[in-house]
C-alpha positions, 0 to 999 in steps of 0.5 A: 500500500505504501508503494502505491501511495508513493507512486501516486504522490510522485505521479501527481507531483510530476504532473503538477511540475509540468503544469507549473512549467507550462503556465508561464509559456502559455502566458508568454504566448498570449502576450506575444500573439494575443491568441488563445492557447488550446482554446483557453484565454489564459489571462482572463482565466487567471484574472477571474481566479484572482478576482474570486479570491479577492471577493471571497473575503476571509474565506477566499484568503483561507482558500488561497493560503491552503492552495499556496500550501500545496506549492511550498516544498518543505 
């Protein structure tokens, strides 16, 4: 069971690393070309995500801190 958990943790950790490396490239692509990436408007999606946290008040702050905790390595 421990091997399965370690395998899944490694898999999702690697997947998150790939996603976090693709994000700046998609933002740069949108800024340089003005075109959508894979049919998504990256800047608009990021802006709406930040606005949701901002209008969420204390709950938005708590969720933002929890999400930030996922990206911090100990």
